[in-house]
C-alpha positions, 0 to 999 in steps of 0.5 A: 499499500502506498502512503500517497493516499489522501488523508480521508483514505488513510482515516478510512483505513484506520477506522476499518481496523479500529472498528474491529473491537473496543473503541472505534476511534482507537487501535488496540495492539491486535488491530494495529498488527492486522492493519500493518500486516494488510496495508504495510507488510514491509514495515515489520521486517528487520529489527522493527517489532510490533511491540516497539512500534506500538510503544513508539506510537502510543505517546500517551501510554493508554494502551491504544493508538489514536488516529493522531498517534497513527499519523506519526507512523504515516509520517515516518513511512513517507520519509 
């Protein structure tokens, strides 16, 4: 998947995975894993692990990733 998608498309993708369980505006670690495996499969290759990525994205430490926190991932990927 390309990160050259519009903000609306990225929000739609985020919401599709966030709606799988719990809060539809937050990604659990499992939801983030599903999203990355389906949309950004090369992201978890090498030394980057899901735990490290999740910890990096979950800035407020609430155990979930908001869309705003997810945008940091998009920014990182697009560089």
